[in-house]
DONUVO-96858 format. One record per residue (C-alpha): x, y, z; residue in three letters. Coordinates in Angstrom, 2 decimals, padded with zeros to 5 digits. Each point is the difference from the previous one (the first is absolute). Example, Ala and Ser with C-alpha at 12.3 -4.5 7.8 and 13.67 -1.06 7.14 Angstrom:
REM DONUVO-96858
[[012.30; -004.50; 007.80]; ALA]
[[001.37; 003.44; -000.66]; SER]
This chain:
REM DONUVO-96858
[[085.70; 001.25; 140.28]; MET]
[[-002.89; 001.59; -001.90]; THR]
[[-003.47; -001.44; -000.13]; THR]
[[000.40; -000.81; -003.68]; ALA]
[[003.15; -001.97; 000.81]; GLY]
[[-001.77; -002.01; 002.71]; ARG]
[[-003.03; -000.96; -002.07]; LYS]
[[001.58; -002.84; -002.09]; PRO]
[[001.48; -001.67; 003.10]; TRP]
[[-003.24; 000.47; 001.90]; HIS]
[[-001.90; -001.68; -002.83]; ALA]
[[002.47; -002.90; -000.03]; ILE]
[[-000.27; -000.59; 003.75]; PHE]
[[-003.80; 000.23; -000.23]; LYS]
[[000.06; -002.66; -002.73]; LEU]
[[002.12; -002.30; 002.14]; LEU]
[[-002.34; 000.08; 002.99]; GLU]
[[-001.18; -003.43; 001.12]; GLY]
[[001.71; -003.40; 000.30]; ASP]
[[-000.95; -001.09; -003.52]; GLU]
[[001.79; 002.70; -001.96]; ARG]
[[002.98; 000.02; 002.38]; VAL]
[[000.29; -003.76; -000.47]; PHE]
[[-000.17; 000.26; -003.79]; ALA]
[[002.70; 002.69; -000.09]; VAL]
[[002.21; -001.81; 002.54]; LEU]
[[-000.18; -003.28; -001.89]; LEU]
[[000.73; 001.73; -003.31]; ALA]
[[003.05; 001.81; 001.42]; VAL]
[[001.36; -003.16; 001.64]; VAL]
[[-000.47; -002.23; -003.02]; MET]
[[001.13; 002.46; -002.67]; VAL]
[[002.93; 001.13; 002.17]; GLY]
[[001.01; -003.60; 000.77]; GLY]
[[-000.26; -000.99; -003.64]; LEU]
[[002.15; 002.96; -001.04]; THR]
[[002.60; -000.72; 002.72]; THR]
[[000.30; -003.70; -000.80]; LEU]
[[000.21; 000.83; -003.67]; GLY]
[[003.28; 001.73; 000.64]; LEU]
[[001.59; -003.35; 000.84]; VAL]
[[001.67; -001.44; -003.15]; PRO]
[[-001.75; -003.04; -001.43]; LEU]
[[001.50; -002.80; -002.02]; ARG]
[[-000.01; 000.74; -003.75]; PRO]
[[-002.69; -002.57; -000.72]; ARG]
[[-002.29; 001.56; 002.61]; TYR]
[[000.26; 003.62; -001.11]; GLN]
[[-003.31; 001.97; 000.16]; ILE]
[[-001.14; 003.45; -001.06]; ASP]
[[-000.04; 001.48; 003.49]; LEU]
[[-001.25; 003.45; -001.04]; PHE]
[[-003.05; -001.35; -001.84]; SER]
[[-000.73; -002.42; 002.84]; LEU]
[[000.07; 002.74; 002.67]; VAL]
[[-002.10; 002.30; -002.20]; THR]
[[-002.71; -002.57; -000.60]; TRP]
[[000.02; -001.09; 003.64]; PHE]
[[-000.39; 003.61; 001.15]; ALA]
[[-002.89; 000.52; -002.46]; ALA]
[[-001.67; -003.13; 001.36]; TYR]
[[000.24; 001.38; 003.58]; LYS]
[[-001.44; 003.33; -001.12]; VAL]
[[-002.92; -001.93; -001.47]; GLY]
[[-000.57; -001.77; 003.35]; VAL]
[[000.01; 003.37; 001.78]; PHE]
[[-002.51; 001.40; -002.51]; ALA]
[[-002.32; -002.99; 000.44]; LEU]
[[000.05; 000.40; 003.78]; VAL]
[[-000.76; 003.73; -000.33]; THR]
[[-002.85; -000.49; -002.48]; ILE]
[[-001.60; -003.03; 001.68]; ASN]
[[000.83; 000.07; 003.74]; PRO]
[[-002.67; -002.58; 000.85]; ARG]
[[001.93; -002.70; -001.89]; ALA]
[[003.35; 000.91; 001.62]; THR]
[[000.59; -003.35; 001.71]; ARG]
[[-000.75; -002.01; -003.13]; ILE]
[[002.26; 002.27; -002.08]; ILE]
[[002.91; -000.38; 002.44]; PHE]
[[-000.43; -003.78; 000.25]; LEU]
[[000.11; -000.26; -003.78]; ASN]
[[003.02; 002.33; -000.06]; ALA]
[[001.74; -002.25; 002.55]; LEU]
[[-000.55; -003.03; -002.21]; GLY]
[[001.29; 001.88; -003.06]; ILE]
[[003.08; 001.24; 001.90]; ASP]
[[000.87; -003.52; 001.14]; LEU]
[[-000.31; -001.26; -003.57]; LEU]
[[002.11; 002.90; -001.32]; LEU]
[[002.81; -000.77; 002.46]; VAL]
[[-000.21; -003.68; -000.95]; PHE]
[[000.25; 000.96; -003.69]; THR]
[[003.09; 002.12; 000.77]; LEU]
[[001.57; -002.95; 001.81]; LEU]
[[-000.76; -002.27; -002.93]; TYR]
[[001.64; 002.34; -002.54]; PHE]
[[002.98; 000.99; 002.16]; THR]
[[001.39; -003.34; 001.26]; GLY]
[[-002.59; -001.62; 002.26]; GLY]
[[001.57; -000.91; 003.32]; GLY]
[[003.12; 002.05; -000.79]; ASP]
[[-001.93; 003.26; -000.65]; SER]
[[000.10; 002.80; 002.55]; LEU]
[[-003.50; 001.11; -000.93]; PHE]
[[-001.37; -002.44; 002.60]; TYR]
[[000.76; 002.82; 002.48]; LEU]
[[-003.05; 001.83; -001.36]; LEU]
[[-002.15; -002.55; 001.84]; PHE]
[[001.01; 001.47; 003.39]; PHE]
[[-001.37; 003.58; -000.38]; PRO]
[[-002.98; -001.33; -001.96]; LEU]
[[-001.02; -002.39; 002.78]; VAL]
[[000.75; 002.49; 002.80]; ALA]
[[-002.01; 002.90; -001.46]; VAL]
[[-003.00; -002.24; -000.75]; ASN]
[[000.14; -001.41; 003.53]; ALA]
[[-000.23; 003.57; 001.32]; TYR]
[[-003.18; 000.61; -001.97]; TYR]
[[-001.77; -003.37; 000.00]; PHE]
[[001.15; -001.34; 003.35]; GLY]
[[002.22; -002.87; 001.18]; PRO]
[[-001.79; -002.91; -001.68]; TRP]
[[000.06; 001.43; -003.52]; VAL]
[[003.66; 000.91; 000.60]; GLY]
[[000.78; -003.57; 001.06]; LEU]
[[-001.85; -001.40; -003.01]; GLY]
[[001.90; 002.33; -002.36]; ALA]
[[003.31; -001.12; 001.59]; ALA]
[[-000.83; -003.68; -000.56]; LEU]
[[-001.00; 000.69; -003.60]; ILE]
[[003.24; 001.98; -000.53]; ALA]
[[002.04; -002.96; 001.28]; GLY]
[[-001.88; -002.32; -002.32]; GLY]
[[000.49; 002.26; -003.04]; LEU]
[[003.72; 000.33; 000.76]; TYR]
[[000.31; -003.79; 000.19]; THR]
[[-001.95; -000.39; -003.26]; LEU]
[[002.24; 002.49; -001.83]; SER]
[[003.11; -001.86; 001.27]; ALA]
[[-001.44; -003.27; -001.25]; TRP]
[[-000.88; 001.45; -003.42]; LEU]
[[003.36; 001.75; -000.50]; VAL]
[[003.03; -002.16; 000.93]; PRO]
[[002.00; -000.34; 002.12]; PRO]
[[-002.38; -001.48; 002.57]; TRP]
[[000.67; 001.49; 003.45]; VAL]
[[-002.13; -002.40; 001.99]; GLY]
[[-002.99; 000.51; 002.28]; TRP]
[[001.79; 001.67; 002.87]; THR]
[[000.35; 003.52; -001.51]; PRO]
[[-003.76; 000.11; -000.64]; GLY]
[[-000.78; -000.88; 003.61]; PHE]
[[002.53; 002.54; 001.25]; ILE]
[[-001.51; 002.69; -002.22]; LEU]
[[-003.50; -000.77; 001.32]; SER]
[[001.22; 000.13; 003.60]; ALA]
[[002.07; 003.17; -000.39]; LEU]
[[-002.84; 001.77; -001.82]; ALA]
[[-002.87; -001.50; 002.04]; GLY]
[[001.16; 000.61; 003.55]; LEU]
[[000.54; 003.79; -000.43]; PRO]
[[-003.22; 000.16; -002.04]; ALA]
[[-002.06; -001.57; 002.81]; VAL]
[[001.60; 002.32; 002.56]; THR]
[[-000.56; 003.07; -002.15]; LEU]
[[-003.59; -001.03; -000.67]; GLY]
[[-000.74; -000.42; 003.71]; LEU]
[[001.54; 003.40; 000.78]; VAL]
[[-002.00; 001.62; -002.81]; ALA]
[[-003.27; -001.51; 001.27]; GLU]
[[000.73; 001.21; 003.52]; ARG]
[[000.82; 003.48; -001.31]; GLU]
[[-003.26; 000.09; -001.98]; ARG]
[[-002.03; -001.03; 003.05]; ARG]
[[001.70; 002.69; 002.08]; ALA]
[[-000.60; 002.60; -002.69]; ARG]
[[-003.65; -001.03; -000.28]; GLY]
[[-000.39; 000.34; 003.76]; GLU]
[[001.61; 003.45; -000.12]; VAL]
[[-002.35; 001.04; -002.82]; GLU]
[[-002.99; -001.33; 001.94]; ARG]
[[001.04; 001.88; 003.13]; LEU]
[[000.62; 003.12; -002.08]; ASN]
[[-003.49; -000.27; -001.50]; THR]
[[-001.53; -000.43; 003.47]; GLU]
[[002.02; 002.93; 001.31]; LEU]
[[-001.11; 002.19; -002.91]; THR]
[[-003.62; -000.96; 000.63]; GLY]
[[000.37; 000.73; 003.71]; THR]
[[001.55; 003.40; -000.71]; LEU]
[[-002.81; 000.84; -002.42]; ASN]
[[-002.60; -001.00; 002.59]; ARG]
[[001.77; 002.07; 002.64]; LEU]
[[000.04; 003.02; -002.31]; GLN]
[[-003.70; -000.49; -000.77]; THR]
[[-000.79; -000.34; 003.70]; THR]
[[002.03; 003.11; 000.79]; GLN]
[[-001.88; 001.98; -002.64]; GLN]
[[-003.32; -001.29; 001.36]; GLU]
[[001.01; 001.00; 003.52]; LEU]
[[000.90; 003.50; -001.21]; LEU]
[[-003.35; 000.28; -001.79]; VAL]
[[-001.82; -001.31; 003.09]; ALA]
[[001.81; 002.53; 002.20]; GLU]
[[-000.92; 002.84; -002.36]; ARG]
[[-003.61; -001.22; -000.10]; MET]
[[-000.13; -000.14; 003.79]; ALA]
[[001.30; 003.56; 000.20]; THR]
[[-002.46; 001.16; -002.63]; VAL]
[[-002.78; -001.87; 001.79]; GLY]
[[000.73; 001.73; 003.30]; ARG]
[[000.17; 003.37; -001.78]; LEU]
[[-003.25; -000.72; -001.85]; SER]
[[-001.71; -000.91; 003.26]; LEU]
[[001.08; 003.25; 001.63]; LYS]
[[-000.90; 002.16; -003.01]; VAL]
[[-003.36; -001.71; -000.43]; ALA]
[[-000.87; 000.53; 003.66]; HIS]
[[001.04; 003.65; -000.16]; GLU]
[[-001.93; 000.65; -003.22]; VAL]
[[-003.18; -001.80; 001.01]; ARG]
[[-001.13; 002.49; 002.64]; ASN]
[[000.21; 003.05; -002.34]; PRO]
[[-001.81; -002.02; -002.67]; ILE]
[[-002.84; -000.75; 002.41]; SER]
[[-000.22; 003.67; 000.97]; ALA]
[[-000.04; 001.11; -003.66]; ILE]
[[-002.71; -002.52; -000.85]; GLU]
[[-002.16; 001.04; 002.95]; LEU]
[[000.33; 003.69; -000.81]; ASN]
[[-000.74; -000.71; -003.68]; ALA]
[[-003.24; -001.76; 000.98]; GLU]
[[-001.02; 002.93; 002.23]; ILE]
[[000.82; 002.44; -002.80]; LEU]
[[-002.03; -002.08; -002.46]; ARG]
[[-003.05; 000.11; 002.27]; ASP]
[[000.36; 003.79; 000.35]; ILE]
[[000.40; 000.47; -003.78]; VAL]
[[-003.03; -002.11; -000.80]; ARG]
[[-002.14; 002.35; 002.02]; GLY]
[[000.88; 002.97; -002.20]; GLN]
[[-002.15; 000.49; -003.16]; PRO]
[[002.43; 002.15; -001.90]; ALA]
[[001.46; -001.36; -003.27]; ALA]
[[003.57; 000.51; 001.22]; GLU]
[[-000.78; -002.37; 002.83]; MET]
[[-000.40; -002.81; -002.56]; GLU]
[[003.60; 000.56; -001.11]; GLU]
[[001.08; 000.01; 003.64]; ALA]
[[-001.84; -003.29; 000.54]; ALA]
[[001.94; -001.52; -002.92]; GLY]
[[003.28; 001.17; 001.51]; LEU]
[[-000.95; -001.52; 003.35]; VAL]
[[-000.82; -003.30; -001.74]; ALA]
[[003.41; 000.07; -001.71]; ALA]
[[001.67; 000.61; 003.37]; ILE]
[[-001.81; -002.94; 001.51]; GLN]
[[000.95; -002.23; -002.92]; ASP]
[[003.70; 000.84; 000.38]; GLN]
[[-000.23; -000.49; 003.77]; VAL]
[[-001.45; -003.49; -000.56]; ARG]
[[002.83; -000.77; -002.43]; THR]
[[002.59; 001.17; 002.50]; LEU]
[[-001.69; -002.00; 002.74]; ASP]
[[000.15; -003.15; -002.15]; ALA]
[[003.72; 000.59; -000.60]; LEU]
[[000.75; 000.35; 003.70]; THR]
[[-002.06; -003.14; 000.66]; GLU]
[[002.21; -001.95; -002.44]; GLU]
[[003.15; 001.28; 001.72]; TYR]
[[-001.39; -000.98; 003.39]; LEU]
[[-000.96; -003.47; -001.24]; THR]
[[003.48; -000.55; -001.42]; PHE]
[[001.85; 001.30; 003.04]; ALA]
[[-002.32; -001.56; 002.60]; ARG]
[[-001.29; -003.16; -001.64]; PHE]
[[-002.98; -001.31; 001.98]; PRO]
[[000.00; -003.50; 001.42]; ARG]
[[-002.46; -002.08; -002.05]; PRO]
[[-003.01; -001.61; 001.68]; HIS]
[[-001.08; -003.13; -001.87]; PHE]
[[-003.60; -001.16; -000.14]; GLU]
[[-002.00; -002.35; -002.22]; GLU]
[[-001.20; 002.13; -002.92]; GLU]
[[-001.19; -000.44; -003.58]; SER]
[[002.49; 001.19; -002.58]; VAL]
[[-002.72; -000.02; -002.68]; ASN]
[[-002.18; 002.34; 002.08]; ASP]
[[002.99; 002.30; 000.47]; LEU]
[[000.64; 000.11; -003.75]; VAL]
[[-003.65; 000.75; -000.79]; VAL]
[[-000.24; 002.68; 002.74]; GLU]
[[003.19; 001.65; -001.25]; LEU]
[[-001.26; -000.02; -003.60]; ALA]
[[-003.22; 001.72; 001.09]; ASP]
[[002.07; 002.56; 001.88]; PHE]
[[002.16; 001.00; -003.01]; VAL]
[[-002.72; -000.36; -002.68]; ARG]
[[-001.18; 003.65; 000.23]; PRO]
[[003.57; 001.20; -000.54]; VAL]
[[000.39; -002.37; -002.94]; ALA]
[[-003.26; 001.19; -001.57]; VAL]
[[001.07; 003.64; 000.32]; ARG]
[[003.24; -000.88; -001.86]; GLN]
[[-001.96; -001.81; -002.72]; GLY]
[[001.44; -003.39; 000.97]; LEU]
[[-001.56; -003.45; -000.10]; THR]
[[000.35; -001.90; 003.26]; LEU]
[[-000.27; -003.82; -000.02]; HIS]
[[-000.28; -002.23; 003.06]; VAL]
[[000.71; -003.74; -000.21]; GLU]
[[-000.23; -002.15; 003.13]; THR]
[[000.67; -003.71; 000.36]; ASP]
[[-002.72; -001.70; 002.08]; PRO]
[[002.50; -002.67; 001.13]; THR]
[[002.02; 002.57; 001.96]; VAL]
[[-000.56; -000.82; 003.69]; PRO]
[[-000.09; 002.32; 002.97]; THR]
[[003.47; 000.71; 001.35]; MET]
[[001.79; 001.53; 002.94]; GLU]
[[000.78; 003.54; -001.17]; ILE]
[[000.21; 003.52; 001.36]; ASP]
[[-002.85; 001.42; -002.07]; ARG]
[[000.98; 003.64; 000.47]; GLY]
[[003.66; -000.48; -000.91]; LEU]
[[-000.72; -002.32; -002.94]; LEU]
[[-002.61; 002.46; -001.26]; ARG]
[[002.63; 002.74; 000.12]; GLN]
[[002.50; -002.15; -001.92]; ALA]
[[-002.50; -000.81; -002.78]; ILE]
[[-001.20; 003.61; -000.05]; LEU]
[[003.58; 001.21; -000.55]; ASN]
[[000.22; -002.28; -003.05]; LEU]
[[-003.38; 001.20; -001.24]; VAL]
[[001.08; 003.65; 000.35]; LYS]
[[003.05; -000.71; -002.14]; ASN]
[[-002.22; -001.64; -002.59]; GLY]
[[-002.38; 002.97; -000.05]; LEU]
[[002.92; 002.39; -000.49]; GLU]
[[001.34; -002.15; -002.83]; ALA]
[[-003.42; 000.26; -001.70]; LEU]
[[-000.38; 003.78; 000.13]; SER]
[[-000.94; -000.02; -003.72]; ARG]
[[-002.57; -002.79; 000.22]; GLY]
[[000.14; -003.77; -000.07]; GLY]
[[-000.92; -003.01; 002.10]; GLU]
[[000.87; -000.98; 003.57]; LEU]
[[-000.62; -003.53; 001.27]; THR]
[[-000.09; -001.20; 003.61]; LEU]
[[000.04; -003.78; 000.30]; ALA]
[[000.37; -002.74; 002.57]; SER]
[[001.06; -003.55; -000.77]; ARG]
[[000.93; -003.15; 001.89]; ARG]
[[003.23; -001.71; -001.05]; ASP]
[[000.40; -003.13; 002.13]; GLY]
[[000.93; 001.14; 003.51]; ASP]
[[000.37; 003.60; -001.19]; ILE]
[[-002.58; 002.74; -000.53]; VAL]
[[000.84; 002.61; -002.62]; GLU]
[[-001.40; 003.52; -000.16]; VAL]
[[000.97; 001.79; -003.20]; SER]
[[-000.37; 003.57; -001.25]; VAL]
[[000.34; 000.30; -003.77]; THR]
[[-000.04; 003.15; -002.11]; ASP]
[[000.18; 000.72; -003.72]; THR]
[[002.39; 002.92; 000.34]; GLY]
[[003.45; 000.47; -001.45]; GLY]
[[001.78; -002.57; 002.17]; GLY]
[[003.02; 000.54; 002.22]; ILE]
[[003.20; 001.33; -001.64]; PRO]
[[003.15; -002.04; 000.56]; GLU]
[[001.83; 002.79; 001.83]; GLU]
[[-002.95; 000.36; 002.41]; VAL]
[[-000.39; -003.75; 000.52]; ALA]
[[003.43; -000.27; 001.64]; LYS]
[[-001.08; 002.34; 002.81]; ARG]
[[-003.69; -000.84; 000.13]; LEU]
[[-000.19; -000.94; 003.71]; PHE]
[[002.73; 002.37; 001.17]; GLU]
[[-001.29; 002.30; 002.78]; PRO]
[[-000.38; 003.66; -001.00]; PHE]
[[000.55; -000.75; -003.70]; PHE]
[[-002.80; 001.50; -002.10]; THR]
[[-000.64; 001.28; -003.51]; THR]
[[-002.95; 002.13; 001.13]; LYS]
[[000.42; 003.70; 000.64]; PRO]
[[-001.85; -000.19; 003.36]; GLN]
[[000.50; -003.64; 001.00]; GLY]
[[001.78; -001.25; 003.12]; THR]
[[001.46; -003.10; -001.63]; GLY]
[[-001.27; -002.08; 002.93]; LEU]
[[-003.13; -001.64; -001.42]; GLY]
[[001.59; -003.14; -001.43]; LEU]
[[002.51; -000.22; 002.83]; SER]
[[-002.81; 000.04; 002.59]; ILE]
[[-002.03; -002.49; -002.06]; ALA]
[[002.92; -002.44; -000.12]; ARG]
[[000.59; 000.41; 003.73]; GLN]
[[-003.65; -000.81; 000.71]; ILE]
[[000.01; -003.06; -002.24]; ILE]
[[003.24; -001.29; 001.55]; GLU]
[[-001.62; 000.36; 003.43]; GLU]
[[-002.69; -002.33; -001.35]; HIS]
[[002.70; -002.50; -001.07]; GLY]
[[-000.58; 000.74; -003.69]; GLY]
[[001.68; 001.78; -002.87]; GLU]
[[-000.71; 002.50; -002.78]; ILE]
[[000.86; -000.80; -003.60]; ARG]
[[-000.37; 002.19; -003.05]; TRP]
[[000.20; -000.45; -003.76]; THR]
[[-000.26; 002.17; -003.09]; ASN]
[[-002.73; -001.61; -002.06]; ARG]
[[000.50; -000.64; -003.74]; PRO]
[[-001.46; 002.94; -001.90]; GLY]
[[-000.57; 002.56; 002.73]; ALA]
[[-000.54; 000.32; 003.69]; GLY]
[[001.35; -001.50; 003.19]; ALA]
[[-001.26; -002.56; 002.50]; ARG]
[[000.78; -000.03; 003.71]; PHE]
[[-000.78; -003.26; 001.78]; THR]
[[-000.21; -000.50; 003.76]; ILE]
[[000.61; -003.63; 001.00]; ARG]
[[-001.15; -000.99; 003.49]; LEU]
[[000.24; -003.44; 001.64]; PRO]
[[-003.39; -001.37; 001.05]; ILE]
[[001.58; -001.34; 003.19]; LYS]
[[002.10; 002.80; 001.41]; ARG]
[[003.25; -001.08; 001.67]; ALA]
[[-000.03; 000.96; 003.67]; VAL]
[[003.37; 001.20; 001.29]; HIS]
[[000.79; -000.25; 003.65]; ALA]
């Protein structure tokens, strides 16, 4: 079958999903089909009815019930209860106009009670059966001959007992289905967590491999770097002793060599820190003093870039157990990012603040903010948007802060710029 041929049926089945719509369709089919079938039985001349019009109007009424349930699903139970009452009254009206106790249309009570017991449960089914018996007895009393009370009781019993049984079975089936759905949801969540854990393990394995490789490469590169730097210093001293003008150009080249060597040395130091993270040594230190000292350290660089550097410290911040060297490196990595974001000028703010049992150290810049595609990978090791960056600065900073029992948060500020906030507990949790 072609896709075009499957689409109408697929749409129909999709529409019928859920107990409510299935119940509406089932009840409509049973009642309209029963009415049509019983209408084929010949009636006495004085009880003749327009069967075609009756079936048509009854079918239209059921379509209306289905539409109401589809449009307003929250009121489904109320709609079906009202429909049950209307159906009982319609069957009673048919009995009244077709011979009362002698009419075969009382048989419509059986599917009506049974289907409603399936949806509403055993007690509504039992109540509907008792009402059906009462309506049958009333129609027999209104339209002679009187058939007595016994047929009404029999009708209630024959309709009520199967209705209660069907209602109990339906409730049990719903509970079982709900349990299956709950277990399926739990299983899906477990599978998703397993997949996430597997991916994290793969990433961790790759990072461990990269870390070991970085450690080896950094060790191998460091010795040549030291030799190059030493020879560059010796060459600089020799060049400075020469008065010729070309020696000035040579001195500039030597300075450039030394600058690149220092850059390369800093890169290898980052790789070594990442691959061989040092064990922190905690001592009572002042976070405010660290912030001020770090601001003084980077101020000359900020001035050369034409930046304004602000320092804001909270005097209520107490001394804390920190590894001053590691925490300084973490904050400095954030400051470096801020300076690079402000290459065209702006303001950089270092601040400390106490927030209950937490001390916050924030680095705020007025740059262009962090793009959404970069934000997703912000703390991913080796991810960088810089042409010469290692992509380890933020990763190392987060690792240091986590060793202190804290966390790093970041936000894009309204207007422009980004803020990175280090949150450290005043009382560090000691793990055995």
